[in-house]
Z-matrix of the N, CA and C atoms (Angstrom, degrees):
N
C 1 1.448
C 2 1.531 1 111.05
N 3 1.299 2 119.26 1 -49.69
C 4 1.461 3 122.01 2 -179.26
C 5 1.524 4 111.77 3 -72.33
N 6 1.320 5 118.49 4 -26.99
C 7 1.459 6 121.84 5 176.68
C 8 1.534 7 110.16 6 -66.26
N 9 1.330 8 117.61 7 -41.38
C 10 1.465 9 121.92 8 177.48
C 11 1.524 10 111.07 9 -65.48
N 12 1.325 11 116.04 10 -40.63
C 13 1.462 12 119.42 11 177.76
C 14 1.519 13 110.97 12 -63.73
N 15 1.322 14 117.50 13 -39.63
C 16 1.466 15 122.35 14 179.41
C 17 1.521 16 110.42 15 -65.15
N 18 1.352 17 117.29 16 -43.95
C 19 1.461 18 120.70 17 178.74
C 20 1.525 19 110.81 18 -63.83
N 21 1.312 20 116.60 19 -41.26
C 22 1.458 21 121.60 20 179.39
C 23 1.529 22 110.42 21 -64.20
N 24 1.303 23 116.89 22 -42.69
C 25 1.464 24 121.42 23 177.98
C 26 1.529 25 110.84 24 -64.12
N 27 1.324 26 117.27 25 -40.26
C 28 1.472 27 122.25 26 178.93
C 29 1.535 28 110.21 27 -63.52
N 30 1.339 29 116.95 28 -41.64
C 31 1.464 30 120.77 29 179.16
C 32 1.529 31 110.23 30 -62.83
N 33 1.346 32 116.65 31 -41.71
C 34 1.466 33 119.66 32 178.67
C 35 1.535 34 110.74 33 -63.09
N 36 1.315 35 117.23 34 -40.80
C 37 1.462 36 121.41 35 178.90
C 38 1.533 37 109.99 36 -63.73
N 39 1.328 38 117.10 37 -44.70
C 40 1.467 39 121.00 38 -179.35
C 41 1.534 40 110.24 39 -63.84
N 42 1.320 41 117.03 40 -44.05
C 43 1.466 42 120.89 41 179.24
C 44 1.524 43 110.29 42 -63.87
N 45 1.315 44 117.74 43 -43.71
C 46 1.456 45 121.72 44 178.98
C 47 1.525 46 110.76 45 -61.13
N 48 1.331 47 116.85 46 -45.28
C 49 1.468 48 120.38 47 177.89
C 50 1.526 49 111.21 48 -62.31
N 51 1.321 50 117.36 49 -40.57
C 52 1.469 51 120.80 50 179.10
C 53 1.526 52 110.76 51 -62.21
N 54 1.318 53 116.81 52 -41.71
C 55 1.465 54 121.08 53 178.80
C 56 1.529 55 110.39 54 -64.35
N 57 1.309 56 117.18 55 -43.92
C 58 1.474 57 121.37 56 179.96
C 59 1.525 58 110.58 57 -63.50
N 60 1.313 59 117.65 58 -45.97
C 61 1.463 60 121.58 59 -178.99
C 62 1.525 61 110.47 60 -63.53
N 63 1.328 62 116.98 61 -43.14
C 64 1.466 63 120.81 62 178.59
C 65 1.522 64 110.68 63 -62.80
N 66 1.322 65 117.20 64 -42.82
C 67 1.471 66 121.17 65 178.98
C 68 1.519 67 111.22 66 -61.52
N 69 1.314 68 117.04 67 -42.70
C 70 1.464 69 120.70 68 179.26
C 71 1.527 70 110.82 69 -65.46
N 72 1.319 71 116.90 70 -40.59
C 73 1.461 72 120.84 71 -179.52
C 74 1.520 73 110.66 72 -64.64
N 75 1.316 74 117.70 73 -43.46
C 76 1.459 75 121.54 74 -179.59
C 77 1.522 76 110.90 75 -66.72
N 78 1.322 77 118.27 76 -44.56
C 79 1.463 78 120.27 77 -179.68
C 80 1.523 79 110.89 78 -66.84
N 81 1.314 80 118.27 79 -30.05
C 82 1.464 81 121.94 80 177.72
C 83 1.508 82 112.64 81 -67.98
N 84 1.342 83 117.44 82 -23.78
C 85 1.459 84 121.73 83 179.73
C 86 1.520 85 112.00 84 -77.16
N 87 1.300 86 118.52 85 -17.55
C 88 1.461 87 122.56 86 -176.77
C 89 1.523 88 110.67 87 -102.25
N 90 1.318 89 116.06 88 51.16
C 91 1.453 90 119.66 89 -179.10
C 92 1.526 91 110.40 90 -71.53
N 93 1.301 92 115.87 91 145.29
C 94 1.459 93 121.98 92 178.17
C 95 1.521 94 109.06 93 -69.51
N 96 1.322 95 116.00 94 135.48
C 97 1.460 96 121.36 95 177.28
C 98 1.522 97 107.97 96 -76.24
N 99 1.312 98 116.23 97 133.46
C 100 1.467 99 121.69 98 -177.95
C 101 1.526 100 111.14 99 -66.62
N 102 1.317 101 115.52 100 155.41
C 103 1.461 102 122.07 101 175.83
C 104 1.528 103 108.16 102 -83.18
N 105 1.326 104 114.88 103 63.17
C 106 1.454 105 122.38 104 -175.94
C 107 1.526 106 107.99 105 -151.94
N 108 1.311 107 117.13 106 165.27
C 109 1.466 108 118.60 107 178.33
C 110 1.533 109 110.37 108 -58.44
N 111 1.316 110 116.64 109 138.20
C 112 1.461 111 119.12 110 179.18
C 113 1.524 112 111.41 111 -77.30
N 114 1.299 113 115.61 112 163.31
C 115 1.456 114 119.95 113 173.93
C 116 1.520 115 107.54 114 -86.06
N 117 1.322 116 116.29 115 130.27
C 118 1.461 117 121.09 116 176.12
C 119 1.521 118 107.49 117 -106.17
N 120 1.315 119 115.93 118 130.54
C 121 1.466 120 121.30 119 175.52
C 122 1.529 121 106.84 120 -93.12
N 123 1.341 122 114.67 121 92.60
C 124 1.461 123 120.57 122 -176.38
C 125 1.524 124 110.06 123 -61.91
N 126 1.326 125 114.92 124 137.03
C 127 1.458 126 120.85 125 -176.56
C 128 1.517 127 112.69 126 84.94
N 129 1.337 128 116.99 127 -1.62
C 130 1.467 129 121.14 128 -179.02
C 131 1.535 130 111.88 129 -130.38
N 132 1.343 131 116.95 130 -51.00
C 133 1.469 132 120.35 131 -177.77
C 134 1.526 133 110.35 132 -70.44
N 135 1.340 134 114.53 133 153.38
C 136 1.457 135 121.67 134 -173.83
C 137 1.526 136 110.58 135 -117.24
N 138 1.315 137 116.10 136 142.62
C 139 1.465 138 122.92 137 176.77
C 140 1.527 139 108.87 138 -67.13
N 141 1.326 140 116.58 139 129.01
C 142 1.462 141 121.93 140 -178.64
C 143 1.534 142 111.61 141 -68.30
N 144 1.315 143 118.02 142 -21.59
C 145 1.467 144 120.83 143 -177.13
C 146 1.530 145 112.60 144 -88.52
N 147 1.320 146 117.56 145 -47.34
C 148 1.472 147 120.06 146 -173.98
C 149 1.529 148 113.86 147 -112.19
N 150 1.318 149 116.85 148 -6.07
C 151 1.475 150 122.89 149 179.29
C 152 1.531 151 114.64 150 66.51
N 153 1.323 152 117.00 151 19.06
C 154 1.458 153 120.59 152 175.77
C 155 1.530 154 108.75 153 -87.95
N 156 1.324 155 116.38 154 151.13
C 157 1.467 156 120.95 155 177.22
C 158 1.529 157 108.64 156 -69.98
N 159 1.322 158 116.42 157 135.22
C 160 1.471 159 121.90 158 -179.62
C 161 1.525 160 108.33 159 -82.55
N 162 1.333 161 116.12 160 119.50
C 163 1.466 162 119.55 161 -175.66
C 164 1.524 163 114.64 162 -123.46
N 165 1.326 164 118.65 163 -19.77
C 166 1.463 165 120.60 164 -172.75
C 167 1.528 166 110.54 165 -119.19
N 168 1.319 167 116.58 166 111.02
C 169 1.468 168 120.82 167 -176.45
C 170 1.526 169 112.68 168 -65.56
N 171 1.331 170 118.88 169 -23.41
C 172 1.467 171 120.43 170 -179.31
C 173 1.519 172 112.66 171 -62.98
N 174 1.323 173 116.24 172 -25.78
C 175 1.466 174 120.67 173 -174.54
C 176 1.523 175 113.34 174 -113.67
N 177 1.327 176 117.81 175 -8.00
C 178 1.461 177 121.37 176 -176.49
C 179 1.523 178 111.31 177 -67.18
N 180 1.332 179 114.85 178 147.60
C 181 1.466 180 121.42 179 -179.20
C 182 1.522 181 108.18 180 -142.01
N 183 1.331 182 116.09 181 165.03
C 184 1.461 183 120.24 182 179.89
C 185 1.521 184 110.25 183 -152.02
N 186 1.316 185 114.56 184 150.15
C 187 1.462 186 121.85 185 174.74
C 188 1.516 187 108.35 186 -126.02
N 189 1.325 188 115.64 187 138.17
C 190 1.457 189 120.44 188 169.13
C 191 1.516 190 105.57 189 -98.56
N 192 1.328 191 116.07 190 123.30
C 193 1.460 192 121.60 191 -176.22
C 194 1.517 193 110.25 192 -128.58
N 195 1.322 194 115.77 193 166.64
C 196 1.464 195 121.82 194 174.71
C 197 1.526 196 108.52 195 -104.18
N 198 1.330 197 115.71 196 123.10
C 199 1.464 198 121.88 197 176.34
C 200 1.521 199 107.02 198 -130.14
N 201 1.312 200 116.34 199 120.44
C 202 1.467 201 122.00 200 -179.19
C 203 1.528 202 111.78 201 52.53
N 204 1.332 203 116.54 202 40.82
C 205 1.457 204 121.60 203 177.15
C 206 1.516 205 115.18 204 76.96
N 207 1.331 206 117.33 205 6.70
C 208 1.472 207 120.64 206 179.71
C 209 1.523 208 109.82 207 -122.55
N 210 1.329 209 115.36 208 144.82
C 211 1.461 210 121.03 209 176.72
C 212 1.524 211 108.69 210 -74.45
N 213 1.326 212 114.81 211 135.46
C 214 1.463 213 120.98 212 179.94
C 215 1.519 214 108.12 213 -135.49
N 216 1.329 215 117.06 214 142.47
C 217 1.462 216 121.88 215 177.03
C 218 1.522 217 109.19 216 -96.82
N 219 1.333 218 115.87 217 125.66
C 220 1.455 219 121.76 218 174.62
C 221 1.521 220 107.54 219 -105.15
N 222 1.327 221 116.98 220 130.86
C 223 1.457 222 122.27 221 -176.05
C 224 1.524 223 110.38 222 -109.06
N 225 1.336 224 115.77 223 144.45
C 226 1.462 225 121.55 224 -177.44
C 227 1.527 226 109.60 225 -135.61
N 228 1.337 227 116.55 226 146.78
C 229 1.463 228 120.30 227 179.72
C 230 1.527 229 112.77 228 -90.83
N 231 1.327 230 117.06 229 -7.79
C 232 1.466 231 121.78 230 -177.01
C 233 1.532 232 107.01 231 -150.62
N 234 1.309 233 117.68 232 140.06
C 235 1.462 234 121.33 233 178.94
C 236 1.530 235 110.20 234 -58.43
N 237 1.321 236 116.51 235 -37.50
C 238 1.458 237 120.50 236 177.78
C 239 1.524 238 112.26 237 -60.75
N 240 1.335 239 117.56 238 -36.67
C 241 1.468 240 120.33 239 177.77
C 242 1.525 241 110.68 240 -65.27
N 243 1.331 242 117.47 241 -38.20
C 244 1.463 243 119.96 242 178.18
C 245 1.535 244 109.94 243 -62.96
N 246 1.323 245 116.84 244 -45.36
C 247 1.461 246 120.74 245 179.16
C 248 1.527 247 111.21 246 -63.29
N 249 1.325 248 116.68 247 -43.50
C 250 1.467 249 120.89 248 -179.36
C 251 1.523 250 111.43 249 -65.84
N 252 1.331 251 116.52 250 -41.44
C 253 1.463 252 120.52 251 179.59
C 254 1.526 253 110.32 252 -59.21
N 255 1.327 254 115.76 253 -49.68
C 256 1.469 255 118.86 254 -177.88
C 257 1.529 256 111.77 255 -70.98
N 258 1.311 257 117.87 256 -28.43
C 259 1.454 258 120.13 257 174.42
C 260 1.524 259 111.37 258 -64.74
N 261 1.330 260 116.15 259 -36.82
C 262 1.465 261 121.54 260 179.99
C 263 1.527 262 112.66 261 -85.41
N 264 1.324 263 117.06 262 -15.20
C 265 1.468 264 122.07 263 -176.82
C 266 1.526 265 110.03 264 -128.83
N 267 1.300 266 115.60 265 54.17
C 268 1.466 267 121.47 266 -175.58
C 269 1.529 268 113.07 267 -61.44
N 270 1.320 269 117.32 268 -19.53
C 271 1.470 270 120.76 269 -179.44
C 272 1.535 271 112.60 270 -76.80
N 273 1.327 272 118.03 271 -12.23
C 274 1.465 273 121.29 272 179.52
C 275 1.526 274 108.74 273 -81.68
N 276 1.340 275 117.54 274 114.51
C 277 1.472 276 120.11 275 -177.34
C 278 1.540 277 112.33 276 -69.56
N 279 1.322 278 115.22 277 122.33
C 280 1.472 279 121.16 278 179.74
C 281 1.523 280 108.60 279 -91.41
N 282 1.326 281 116.10 280 128.40
C 283 1.470 282 120.49 281 174.14
C 284 1.520 283 110.53 282 -90.94
N 285 1.318 284 116.22 283 -50.43
C 286 1.469 285 121.70 284 -179.95
C 287 1.511 286 108.42 285 -152.36
N 288 1.333 287 114.90 286 154.93
C 289 1.455 288 120.44 287 175.98
C 290 1.525 289 108.82 288 -131.99
N 291 1.328 290 113.86 289 147.73
C 292 1.458 291 120.65 290 -177.49
C 293 1.525 292 109.94 291 -133.52
N 294 1.322 293 115.08 292 148.05
C 295 1.463 294 122.57 293 173.37
C 296 1.523 295 107.41 294 -135.12
N 297 1.311 296 115.97 295 164.26
C 298 1.464 297 120.07 296 176.32
C 299 1.519 298 110.12 297 -96.61
N 300 1.314 299 115.64 298 137.95
C 301 1.460 300 120.88 299 171.36
C 302 1.533 301 106.40 300 -63.07
N 303 1.315 302 116.39 301 128.04
C 304 1.458 303 121.03 302 -174.90
C 305 1.523 304 113.05 303 -61.14
N 306 1.313 305 117.97 304 -30.97
C 307 1.464 306 121.31 305 -179.31
C 308 1.526 307 113.14 306 -89.54
N 309 1.322 308 116.49 307 -51.55
C 310 1.471 309 119.92 308 -174.32
C 311 1.518 310 113.02 309 -85.50
N 312 1.328 311 116.61 310 -19.09
C 313 1.471 312 124.35 311 -177.57
C 314 1.532 313 112.67 312 65.44
N 315 1.334 314 116.37 313 18.29
C 316 1.469 315 120.73 314 175.71
C 317 1.515 316 109.58 315 -88.04
N 318 1.339 317 115.39 316 148.93
C 319 1.461 318 120.24 317 176.59
C 320 1.523 319 110.07 318 -67.26
N 321 1.323 320 115.85 319 142.17
C 322 1.461 321 122.24 320 170.79
C 323 1.532 322 108.16 321 -136.99
N 324 1.303 323 115.37 322 149.86
C 325 1.458 324 120.92 323 178.09
C 326 1.530 325 107.95 324 -73.38
N 327 1.321 326 117.30 325 134.76
C 328 1.462 327 121.74 326 -177.03
C 329 1.527 328 112.03 327 -53.42
N 330 1.323 329 117.26 328 -42.72
C 331 1.471 330 120.59 329 -178.03
C 332 1.529 331 112.52 330 -61.07
N 333 1.332 332 117.94 331 -20.92
C 334 1.466 333 121.93 332 -178.67
C 335 1.529 334 112.92 333 -104.02
N 336 1.331 335 116.54 334 -0.60
C 337 1.465 336 121.14 335 -174.95
C 338 1.525 337 111.95 336 -85.65
N 339 1.311 338 114.36 337 157.39
C 340 1.465 339 123.37 338 173.88
C 341 1.525 340 105.30 339 -116.59
N 342 1.323 341 116.23 340 123.09
C 343 1.461 342 120.82 341 -173.71
C 344 1.516 343 111.50 342 -105.29
N 345 1.323 344 113.76 343 151.66
C 346 1.458 345 121.38 344 174.85
C 347 1.520 346 106.85 345 -126.06
N 348 1.332 347 115.88 346 130.09
C 349 1.456 348 120.08 347 170.52
C 350 1.514 349 106.43 348 -106.10
N 351 1.327 350 115.27 349 113.12
C 352 1.464 351 122.19 350 -179.73
C 353 1.532 352 106.80 351 -131.21
N 354 1.328 353 117.89 352 94.88
C 355 1.458 354 121.94 353 -173.17
C 356 1.532 355 115.20 354 -55.21
N 357 1.312 356 117.18 355 -25.92
C 358 1.463 357 119.75 356 -178.06
C 359 1.535 358 112.93 357 -83.26
N 360 1.329 359 117.66 358 -10.54
C 361 1.469 360 120.73 359 179.55
C 362 1.527 361 108.60 360 -81.64
N 363 1.316 362 116.03 361 130.43
C 364 1.467 363 120.97 362 179.64
C 365 1.527 364 110.02 363 -76.30
N 366 1.321 365 115.73 364 123.78
C 367 1.461 366 122.84 365 171.66
C 368 1.530 367 106.51 366 -124.39
N 369 1.319 368 119.14 367 161.77
C 370 1.466 369 120.59 368 -172.95
C 371 1.532 370 115.51 369 -50.75
N 372 1.325 371 117.83 370 -39.83
C 373 1.462 372 119.80 371 -178.90
C 374 1.523 373 112.97 372 -114.99
N 375 1.329 374 115.82 373 17.24
C 376 1.451 375 120.61 374 172.81
C 377 1.517 376 116.61 375 78.67
N 378 1.319 377 118.07 376 17.27
C 379 1.471 378 119.73 377 -178.86
C 380 1.517 379 112.56 378 -74.63
N 381 1.333 380 117.81 379 -27.71
C 382 1.460 381 121.03 380 -176.72
C 383 1.518 382 113.04 381 69.00
N 384 1.343 383 117.10 382 20.85
C 385 1.468 384 121.03 383 -177.89
C 386 1.524 385 109.60 384 -100.77
N 387 1.333 386 115.39 385 128.51
C 388 1.464 387 123.02 386 178.45
C 389 1.520 388 107.84 387 -122.04
N 390 1.332 389 116.78 388 151.60
C 391 1.472 390 121.40 389 178.96
C 392 1.521 391 109.81 390 -123.04
N 393 1.335 392 114.63 391 146.90
C 394 1.466 393 121.17 392 179.16
C 395 1.523 394 109.07 393 -140.82
N 396 1.316 395 115.84 394 146.25
C 397 1.465 396 121.09 395 175.48
C 398 1.526 397 110.00 396 -77.16
N 399 1.321 398 116.55 397 -29.47
C 400 1.459 399 122.32 398 -175.41
C 401 1.532 400 111.17 399 -104.82
N 402 1.330 401 115.75 400 133.58
C 403 1.468 402 120.55 401 176.79
C 404 1.524 403 110.31 402 -62.78
N 405 1.330 404 116.81 403 -37.04
C 406 1.466 405 120.78 404 178.88
C 407 1.521 406 111.95 405 -63.94
N 408 1.327 407 117.18 406 -42.25
C 409 1.471 408 120.43 407 177.47
C 410 1.525 409 110.65 408 -64.08
N 411 1.334 410 116.83 409 -38.47
C 412 1.466 411 120.66 410 178.82
C 413 1.531 412 110.39 411 -65.07
N 414 1.327 413 117.16 412 -44.11
C 415 1.476 414 120.15 413 178.87
C 416 1.533 415 110.85 414 -61.61
N 417 1.332 416 116.09 415 -43.07
C 418 1.467 417 120.27 416 -179.93
C 419 1.531 418 110.85 417 -63.81
N 420 1.324 419 116.74 418 -41.15
C 421 1.471 420 120.45 419 179.31
C 422 1.521 421 111.03 420 -67.10
N 423 1.321 422 117.08 421 -39.15
C 424 1.463 423 120.76 422 178.67
C 425 1.527 424 110.10 423 -63.82
N 426 1.314 425 116.23 424 -42.92
C 427 1.462 426 120.91 425 179.67
C 428 1.527 427 110.63 426 -65.18
N 429 1.304 428 117.39 427 -45.28
C 430 1.470 429 122.93 428 -178.92
C 431 1.523 430 112.41 429 -64.76
N 432 1.335 431 117.45 430 -34.68
C 433 1.467 432 121.68 431 -172.40
C 434 1.531 433 113.91 432 -110.70
N 435 1.326 434 117.41 433 18.28
C 436 1.467 435 121.91 434 -179.76
C 437 1.526 436 110.92 435 51.88
N 438 1.336 437 114.96 436 45.40
C 439 1.460 438 120.23 437 -179.73
C 440 1.507 439 111.72 438 -114.01
N 441 1.310 440 115.12 439 -168.98
C 442 1.457 441 119.30 440 176.37
C 443 1.519 442 109.67 441 -136.96
N 444 1.323 443 115.36 442 146.88
C 445 1.465 444 122.17 443 -179.58
C 446 1.525 445 108.03 444 -85.32
N 447 1.337 446 115.36 445 136.85
C 448 1.461 447 121.79 446 -179.92
C 449 1.522 448 110.65 447 -132.69
N 450 1.316 449 115.65 448 144.53
C 451 1.470 450 120.28 449 171.42
C 452 1.535 451 107.01 450 -75.76
N 453 1.324 452 117.98 451 166.70
C 454 1.469 453 119.14 452 176.25
C 455 1.532 454 112.20 453 -55.46
N 456 1.313 455 117.48 454 -41.62
C 457 1.476 456 120.81 455 -179.94
C 458 1.532 457 111.08 456 -65.98
N 459 1.334 458 116.33 457 -46.02
C 460 1.468 459 120.12 458 178.73
C 461 1.525 460 110.98 459 -60.77
N 462 1.324 461 116.42 460 -39.58
C 463 1.461 462 120.49 461 179.24
C 464 1.529 463 110.80 462 -63.41
N 465 1.322 464 117.47 463 -45.57
C 466 1.474 465 120.77 464 178.98
C 467 1.519 466 111.09 465 -61.06
N 468 1.330 467 116.62 466 -44.16
C 469 1.465 468 120.74 467 179.77
C 470 1.528 469 111.01 468 -64.79
N 471 1.334 470 116.67 469 -42.54
C 472 1.461 471 120.94 470 178.38
C 473 1.523 472 110.51 471 -61.96
N 474 1.321 473 116.66 472 -48.85
C 475 1.465 474 120.47 473 -177.13
C 476 1.529 475 111.18 474 -63.79
N 477 1.316 476 117.05 475 -37.23
C 478 1.469 477 120.66 476 179.17
C 479 1.531 478 111.51 477 -68.76
N 480 1.345 479 116.98 478 -23.05
C 481 1.465 480 120.41 479 -176.00
C 482 1.528 481 113.52 480 -84.81
N 483 1.338 482 118.07 481 -10.76
C 484 1.465 483 119.27 482 -177.90
C 485 1.520 484 110.48 483 -106.47
N 486 1.319 485 115.73 484 156.64
C 487 1.468 486 121.66 485 179.06
C 488 1.521 487 107.74 486 -87.03
N 489 1.323 488 116.48 487 89.77
C 490 1.465 489 120.27 488 -176.58
C 491 1.517 490 112.55 489 -71.44
N 492 1.318 491 119.32 490 -23.64
C 493 1.466 492 121.11 491 -179.56
C 494 1.526 493 111.31 492 -64.24
N 495 1.331 494 117.03 493 -29.24
C 496 1.460 495 118.78 494 -178.73
C 497 1.523 496 112.60 495 -94.87
N 498 1.338 497 118.27 496 -8.14
C 499 1.458 498 120.06 497 -177.33
C 500 1.517 499 113.93 498 -111.87
N 501 1.328 500 118.68 499 -21.01
C 502 1.460 501 120.95 500 -177.17
C 503 1.524 502 110.74 501 -81.33
N 504 1.351 503 118.00 502 133.37
C 505 1.457 504 121.39 503 -179.22
C 506 1.533 505 113.18 504 -55.38
N 507 1.336 506 117.65 505 -33.95
C 508 1.449 507 120.28 506 -177.58
C 509 1.516 508 112.42 507 -70.70
N 510 1.325 509 115.79 508 -18.87
C 511 1.465 510 118.99 509 -168.25
C 512 1.516 511 113.33 510 -114.34
N 513 1.331 512 119.00 511 1.92
C 514 1.459 513 120.37 512 -176.04
C 515 1.529 514 111.74 513 -57.64
N 516 1.336 515 117.32 514 -46.26
C 517 1.456 516 119.69 515 -178.77
C 518 1.511 517 111.87 516 -68.38
N 519 1.339 518 117.60 517 -33.22
C 520 1.465 519 121.55 518 178.73
C 521 1.524 520 109.89 519 -68.53
N 522 1.330 521 117.07 520 -38.96
C 523 1.455 522 120.43 521 -177.38
C 524 1.533 523 110.84 522 -68.64
N 525 1.314 524 116.87 523 -30.42
C 526 1.465 525 121.29 524 -178.07
C 527 1.530 526 111.85 525 -74.86
N 528 1.331 527 117.27 526 -19.33
C 529 1.468 528 120.56 527 -176.57
C 530 1.502 529 112.41 528 -78.43
């Protein structure tokens, strides 16, 4: 009689421990994303806008957004794709945006970046948009590449004013349909 009670008690303890361990493991998987640039696994991660693999850190960009009350990192292979995505998805609340300095390849906050639009410069999706941490580097790049320097606001307004569906390499076939 007491042996059965002991076995039954042991089973309850084992089941309870299994439930606790599983709960801890599941909650550990839902870690909050930091308010910092995300890590991009180049050659593996995919652009949320065009679904191309992100391979070039000079042009990669990211947005931290709120989805269902949780912070989520959206990754892009081209600064133009980030602008186009948010232009088409204005209801997605943006917390912060990041771009890579074209020369140093370090992350910079979009609000602090100096942009160059140089149509002849090859970027992954053909936007011709480059970012720099330094205003001097941006001016030099604009001069070298027959481009123009833009503030973050000017860049957003410029990008919103053009028909990107007919000019972006990823979208040519979609625009023709």
